[in-house]
C-alpha positions in Angstrom: -0.1 -0.3 -0.2 2.7 2.5 0.8 4.4 1.5 -2.6 1.3 2.2 -4.7 1.0 5.8 -2.3 4.5 6.8 -3.5 3.7 6.0 -7.3 0.4 8.2 -6.9 2.4 10.9 -5.1 5.2 10.8 -7.7 2.8 11.3 -10.7 0.8 14.2 -9.0 4.1 15.9 -8.9 4.8 15.2 -12.2 1.7 16.6 -13.3 2.2 19.6 -11.2 5.6 20.5 -12.3 4.4 20.3 -16.1 1.3 22.7 -15.8 1.9 25.5 -18.2 -0.8 28.2 -17.7 -1.6 29.9 -14.0 -4.9 28.1 -13.6 -3.9 24.8 -14.6 -1.1 25.2 -12.0 -3.7 25.9 -9.2 -6.0 23.4 -10.0 -3.5 20.6 -10.1 -2.0 22.1 -7.0 -5.6 21.7 -5.3 -5.8 18.2 -6.5 -2.5 17.4 -5.1 -3.3 18.4 -1.9 -6.7 16.5 -1.3 -5.1 13.3 -2.9 -2.0 13.9 -0.3 -4.2 14.4 2.8 -5.9 11.1 1.5 -2.7 9.0 1.4 -1.6 10.4 4.6 -4.7 9.8 6.4 -5.1 6.1 4.9 -1.4 5.4 6.1 -1.6 6.8 9.7 -4.8 4.8 10.0 -3.2 1.5 8.9 -0.6 2.1 11.3 -2.9 2.9 14.1 -4.6 -0.4 13.4 -1.6 -2.3 13.4 -0.7 -0.8 16.7 -3.7 -1.5 18.1 -3.2 -5.1 17.0 0.2 -5.2 18.8 -1.0 -3.8 22.0 -0.3 -6.8 23.9 3.5 -6.0 23.7 4.5 -3.4 26.2 7.2 -1.2 25.5 9.2 -2.6 28.3 9.5 -5.7 26.8 10.2 -4.1 23.4 13.1 -2.2 25.0 14.5 -5.4 26.7 14.7 -7.4 23.3 16.2 -4.6 21.6 19.4 -4.5 24.3 19.1 -8.3 24.1 20.0 -7.9 20.2 22.8 -5.7 20.8 24.8 -8.2 22.8 24.0 -11.1 20.5 26.3 -12.4 17.8 24.2 -11.9 14.3 25.1 -13.0 11.2 25.8 -10.7 8.4 22.7 -8.8 6.6 22.0 -9.1 2.9 21.8 -5.3 1.0 18.0 -6.3 0.9 17.5 -6.9 4.7 19.5 -3.5 5.4 17.4 -1.5 3.3 14.1 -3.1 5.0 15.5 -2.7 8.3 15.3 1.2 7.5 12.0 1.5 6.2 8.9 1.4 8.4 6.8 -1.7 9.2 3.7 0.0 6.9 6.3 0.1 3.7 6.8 -3.8 3.8 4.8 -6.5 2.4 3.0 -9.2 4.1 6.2 -11.6 3.1 8.9 -9.4 4.3 6.8 -9.2 7.5 6.7 -13.0 7.9 10.1 -13.4 7.4 11.0 -10.8 9.8 8.9 -12.6 12.6 10.4 -15.8 11.7 13.6 -14.4 12.6 12.7 -12.8 15.5 11.5 -16.0 17.0 14.8 -18.1 15.7 16.9 -15.2 17.8 15.1 -15.9 20.7 15.8 -19.5 21.2 19.7 -18.9 19.9 22.2 -18.7 22.8 24.5 -15.6 23.6 27.7 -16.7 21.9 31.3 -15.0 22.8 33.6 -15.4 20.3 37.6 -15.3 20.6 37.7 -12.3 18.6 35.1 -10.3 21.4 37.4 -11.3 24.2 40.5 -10.0 22.3 38.4 -6.6 21.3 37.5 -6.4 25.1 41.1 -6.7 26.2 42.2 -4.1 23.3 39.6 -1.5 24.6 41.6 0.4 27.5 38.5 2.0 28.2 36.1 -0.6 28.4 34.7 -1.1 32.2 34.4 -4.8 32.7 32.5 -6.5 35.6 34.3 -9.1 38.0 34.4 -12.4 36.2 34.1 -15.1 38.5 35.2 -17.9 35.6 37.4 -20.4 38.0 35.0 -20.9 41.0 31.1 -21.0 41.7 28.6 -18.9 43.4 25.3 -20.6 44.6 23.2 -19.1 47.8 26.0 -16.6 48.6 28.6 -19.1 49.1 31.7 -19.2 46.9 33.3 -22.8 46.5 37.1 -22.6 45.3 37.7 -24.9 42.3 41.4 -26.2 43.9 41.8 -28.2 46.9 43.0 -26.2 49.7 42.6 -23.0 48.1 41.2 -20.2 50.4 39.3 -17.1 48.7 39.5 -13.6 49.9 38.0 -12.3 52.7 37.4 -9.1 54.6 40.3 -8.3 57.1 43.2 -9.5 54.8 46.0 -7.6 53.9 46.2 -7.6 49.9 48.6 -5.8 47.8 47.4 -3.8 44.4 49.9 -3.2 41.6 49.7 -1.7 38.4 52.2 -2.4 35.7 53.0 -0.4 32.7 56.0 -1.4 30.3 57.3 -3.6 32.8 57.4 -1.3 35.4 55.3 -0.6 38.3 53.4 2.2 38.2 51.3 1.5 41.4 51.6 -0.6 44.4 49.8 -0.5 47.6 49.0 -2.7 50.4 45.4 -2.1 52.0 43.4 -4.2 54.3 39.8 -5.5 52.8 36.9 -3.9 54.6 33.3 -4.2 53.8 31.9 -1.1 51.9 35.6 0.6 51.4 37.0 1.7 48.0 40.1 1.4 46.9 41.2 4.7 45.1 44.1 5.4 42.7 44.8 7.8 39.6 43.7 5.0 37.5 40.5 4.8 38.9 37.9 3.3 41.6 37.4 -0.3 42.9 34.9 -1.6 45.5 36.4 -3.9 48.2 33.1 -5.7 48.0 34.1 -6.6 44.5 37.4 -8.4 45.7 35.9 -10.3 48.7 35.1 -14.1 47.6 37.3 -13.8 44.7 40.5 -15.8 44.1 43.8 -14.5 45.0 46.4 -13.3 42.1 43.9 -11.7 39.4 43.2 -8.8 37.9 40.3 -6.6 37.9 39.3 -3.5 36.0 38.7 -0.1 37.9 36.0 2.3 36.8 38.2 3.9 34.2 38.8 0.3 32.7 42.4 0.0 33.3 43.1 -3.7 34.6 44.9 -3.7 38.4 46.4 -6.9 39.7 45.4 -7.9 43.2 47.4 -10.8 45.4 47.8 -11.5 49.2 50.6 -9.9 50.9 53.7 -11.9 51.4 55.7 -11.0 54.7 58.0 -9.2 52.6 55.4 -7.0 51.2 54.3 -6.6 54.6 57.5 -5.4 56.3 58.1 -2.9 53.2 54.5 -1.3 53.6 53.5 -1.3 57.0 53.6 1.6 59.0 57.0 2.0 60.7 58.7 4.6 63.2 62.3 4.1 62.5 64.4 2.2 59.6 63.5 -1.4 59.6 65.3 -4.4 58.6 65.3 -5.0 55.1 64.0 -8.7 53.9 67.7 -8.9 52.1 69.5 -7.9 55.5 67.1 -10.1 57.8 67.4 -13.2 55.4 71.3 -12.9 55.6 71.1 -12.6 59.4 68.7 -15.7 60.2 71.8 -17.7 57.8 74.3 -16.2 59.9 72.4 -17.0 63.1 71.5 -20.7 61.7 68.0 -20.2 63.3 65.8 -23.3 63.4 62.7 -24.3 64.6 62.6 -24.6 68.1 65.2 -22.3 69.0 65.4 -19.4 71.5 66.6 -16.1 70.2 67.2 -12.9 71.5 66.5 -9.3 69.9 67.5 -5.9 71.1 65.9 -3.2 68.9 62.5 -4.0 68.0 62.2 -1.0 66.0 59.0 -1.1 63.4 59.0 -4.9 64.2 60.2 -6.2 61.0 63.0 -8.5 62.5 60.7 -9.8 65.2 58.3 -11.2 62.4 60.9 -13.0 60.5 62.6 -14.5 63.8 59.0 -15.4 64.7 58.4 -17.4 61.5 62.1 -19.2 61.7 61.7 -20.4 65.3 57.9 -21.7 64.7 55.8 -22.8 67.3 58.3 -24.8 69.4 60.7 -21.6 69.7 60.6 -18.1 71.3 61.5 -14.7 70.6 62.3 -12.0 73.2 62.1 -8.7 71.7 63.6 -5.8 73.8 62.9 -2.0 72.9 64.0 1.0 74.9 61.5 3.6 73.1 58.2 3.4 74.3 57.1 4.5 71.3 58.7 1.7 68.8 57.9 -0.7 71.2 54.1 0.0 70.9 54.5 0.6 67.1 56.2 -3.2 66.9 53.6 -4.7 68.7 50.8 -3.2 66.2 52.5 -4.4 63.4 52.9 -7.9 65.0 49.5 -8.3 65.7 48.2 -6.8 62.5 49.8 -9.7 60.7 48.9 -12.3 62.7 45.4 -11.4 62.3 45.4 -11.1 58.8 47.4 -14.6 58.7 44.3 -16.1 60.4 42.1 -15.1 58.0 44.3 -16.5 55.4 45.1 -19.8 56.5 42.3 -20.6 58.9 45.0 -21.2 61.7 46.6 -19.1 64.4 50.0 -17.3 63.6 52.2 -18.6 66.4 52.5 -16.2 69.4 55.8 -16.7 70.2 57.4 -13.2 70.4 57.4 -11.4 73.6 57.8 -7.3 73.4 59.5 -5.9 76.5 60.3 -2.1 76.9 63.4 -1.9 78.6 67.0 -0.9 78.2 69.4 -4.4 77.4 72.1 -2.7 79.2 70.4 -2.4 82.6 68.1 -6.0 82.2 70.0 -8.5 83.5 67.0 -9.5 85.7 64.8 -10.1 82.6 67.4 -12.3 81.1 67.9 -14.4 84.4 67.3 -18.0 83.9 67.3 -17.8 80.2 69.4 -19.1 77.5 69.5 -18.0 73.8 70.7 -20.0 70.7 71.6 -16.6 68.9 71.2 -13.1 69.4 70.2 -9.9 66.8 71.5 -6.7 67.5 70.2 -3.5 65.8 71.7 -0.8 68.1 73.8 2.4 67.6 76.4 1.2 70.3 76.4 -3.0 70.5 79.3 -3.2 72.0 77.9 -1.8 75.5 75.7 -4.5 75.5 77.5 -7.6 74.9 79.2 -8.1 78.2 75.4 -8.4 79.4 74.4 -10.9 76.8 77.3 -12.9 77.0 76.4 -15.2 79.8 73.3 -16.0 78.5 74.5 -17.1 75.1 75.3 -20.4 74.2 78.8 -21.7 73.3 79.6 -21.5 69.7 76.3 -19.2 68.9 76.3 -16.4 66.8 75.5 -12.8 67.6 74.5 -10.9 64.4 74.6 -7.1 64.5 73.0 -4.7 61.9 74.9 -1.6 61.7 74.2 1.5 59.6 77.7 3.1 58.6 81.3 1.9 58.7 82.2 3.8 61.9 79.7 1.8 63.7 81.6 -1.2 62.6 84.7 0.1 63.8 83.5 1.3 67.1 82.3 -2.1 67.6 86.0 -3.9 66.8 87.5 -1.5 69.4 85.0 -2.3 72.0 85.6 -6.0 71.7 89.3 -5.4 71.8 89.2 -3.3 74.9 86.7 -5.6 76.6 88.6 -8.8 75.9 85.3 -10.4 75.4 85.2 -13.8 73.9 84.2 -13.4 70.3 85.1 -14.1 67.1 84.3 -11.7 64.3 84.1 -14.0 61.2 82.5 -11.7 58.8 81.8 -8.1 58.0 79.5 -8.0 54.8 77.3 -5.5 52.7 74.4 -7.1 50.8 73.8 -5.5 47.8 71.0 -6.4 45.4 70.5 -5.3 42.1 67.6 -5.7 39.7 67.7 -6.1 36.2 65.2 -5.5 33.5 65.0 -8.1 30.7 62.7 -7.6 27.8 62.5 -8.5 24.0 64.5 -5.9 21.8 61.7 -3.6 20.1 62.0 -1.4 17.1 60.9 2.1 16.9 57.8 1.0 15.1 56.7 -1.5 17.8 57.7 -4.6 16.2 60.4 -7.3 17.4 64.0 -7.1 16.4 65.4 -10.1 14.5 68.3 -12.2 15.1 70.8 -12.3 12.1 72.3 -15.3 11.5 75.4 -15.3 9.3 75.4 -16.1 5.6 75.9 -19.6 5.0 75.5 -19.6 1.1 71.6 -19.5 1.4 69.8 -16.6 -0.1 69.3 -13.6 2.4 65.6 -12.5 3.1 64.3 -9.2 2.7 64.4 -6.8 5.3 60.5 -7.2 5.7 60.8 -10.5 6.3 63.3 -10.6 8.7 61.7 -8.0 10.7 59.0 -9.9 12.8 56.2 -8.1 13.6 55.0 -7.8 17.3 51.2 -8.2 16.2 50.7 -10.7 13.8 47.3 -11.3 12.0 47.3 -15.0 12.9 48.1 -14.5 16.2 51.3 -16.3 16.7 54.7 -14.4 17.3 58.1 -15.4 16.2 59.7 -18.5 16.6 61.5 -19.4 19.6 65.1 -18.0 19.9 64.3 -15.6 16.9 64.0 -12.5 19.0 66.7 -10.9 20.9 66.8 -9.6 24.3 67.8 -6.6 26.1 69.1 -6.8 29.6 70.0 -3.5 31.8 70.1 -2.6 35.3 66.7 -1.4 36.8 66.8 2.3 37.1 65.5 2.1 40.5 68.2 0.7 42.6 68.1 0.2 46.6 71.2 1.7 47.7 73.4 0.9 51.0 71.1 -0.3 53.8 73.5 -1.7 56.5 76.6 -3.7 57.3 76.3 -7.2 58.9 79.1 -8.2 61.5 78.9 -12.1 62.5 80.5 -12.4 66.0 80.7 -16.0 67.3 81.2 -17.1 71.2 84.1 -19.0 72.2 85.2 -20.5 75.2 88.8 -19.4 77.1 
């Protein structure tokens, strides 16, 4: 009907333009107006009748169907189907309307298919906001079931590390405690803590700006480096070497002087285990409180993470070791860790309570303190052997595939052995291949250089061993 109406309008328009006299022009214009009104009234009345017939479908359901069609993978449309989709329903023939109805019925029963191309497109789009994916574990009736035996999911109260890397460099790293209703704010967007609860550890989640942030549980090294501190801490690299010097084993009884922020106390606590004990003495009250709070905070997070309590094997005392002989009465220690400005002043107090052949490891910030320690041992004639004086440097390296300025991988160039050389275009292997396959193994050279952010000098470690005269 619409096609017939369009044909009539075209004929009347040609009749109107072909009029030669003014009277004929006016008469034809009046005829054109009357016919146009009749055509429009028929068209609108037909549309009204059809809309009344389809009144069973509400506007909300139609809107829901349109949104569902946007998220489905559809086949490519033919040119005829594209044109028919642009025309109103009144302009379509009954045959086309019948075919369109069948197609809509088939789409209702078709499942939503997510192809590999869709996944790659989602990863390439940096501005896309993706909801947390629950692949790998199941949710049902408010519970989360891990897919691996012994795996525990994140729970409120745990300490987590949020990390964002860009071009193999850490641009953002933060330790935080998972709390209900809280938010993690960063320059790359916001993530709700509620979205992390019940998720497996060690996964990426996108912020409100579509930036992927990596979340994992905080290790003891992470906690020591990011916890609140008063004085400087014993860095993990130095604490590990001190544990080796002292040969700390499970069940040992260890004395520590200079609790500081509690870093060395935590490492000693883990080394001696539930069967051992650590006595930590700190002369300053504010440092004593800080070390005690850091120790309890780690124990709380560990209990939520492992389902068992961290051993309560550290005894914190606020006292001066130089005058703490009553505190050490009746005690014997397998090793001693000293983090003091003048360790040679407390050695006479420690010596009677140290087992023969045991080690006293001292943590000294500068070489002048090392000289004062050795001079104090010489003058007091204490039975200690100075076995080692070391500094522990750690040098981070960056190793990555070599890239050209255009973003493509560099290629190794083998010597000519009589075979025809390939062209430069064939020799340079693209970083993004069309088929998704990278260059062959061993064909890409690597560049290795020291990391630009290096840890400078931290301390000197002095190993003293008690001997019997």
